N, C-alpha and C positions, 0 to 999 in steps of 0.2 A: 403650388397649383390648388384652387379652390374650385371646388364644385356645387351647384346649386341643384337641387331639384325643384321643380315645379311643377305643381298639376295644370295639365291642361284641358280643358273641354273644347271639343270640337264636336262642327255642327257640319253636314249639308242640306242645303236646300234645293231644291227640284221645285220645278211650274212649266209652264207653258209661257211664249213673251210677253202676253200681256200685261203677267204678275214682275216679270222681268226687276220693274223698277222697285218693285214694294223690297225688294230683297236688299239690297244696303243700305235700307233703311231701317230696317228689320235690326240688324247687324251692327250701326252704330249705336243705334236707338240702345241695345240690349251688351253694347258693350265687346261685342265680334270684332277681328278684324280679318280681313277676306283674303285669301290664302291662294285660293283659285277657283277661277270661273271656267265653265266647260258649258258649248253650245252641245244641245240634246239631238240626233238623228234619229227621229223618232216614229217619222213618216212613214208607213211600209210600200205605200205608192210611188211615196218620191223620197227617195233611200238620200238623199245629198240635200233638203231639204233642212234647215233646219226649223225644228220645231218646238224646243223648251231649250231649257238652261238646267244648268247645276252651278253651281257656287257652296265651296267648303270655307268656312271658315270657322276659326279658333280663340281663344281666351283662357288667360292665365288666371287658375281660382286657388281657390286658400286649403294650402295642404292640409292633410288630415293627417 
């Protein structure tokens, strides 16, 4: 059995729905792969309304 340890850099990107399309572009341009996408229900007046997003992305980095 061989175990390889790798260092992972993880980021969370949050924003309004208008900014959503920019987030995957940023991830690709910077070598991140998206591992999770969540809607954000942050509208106090309309609790079920999706007003934003959260994307979690990660990439392997050089081990120090």
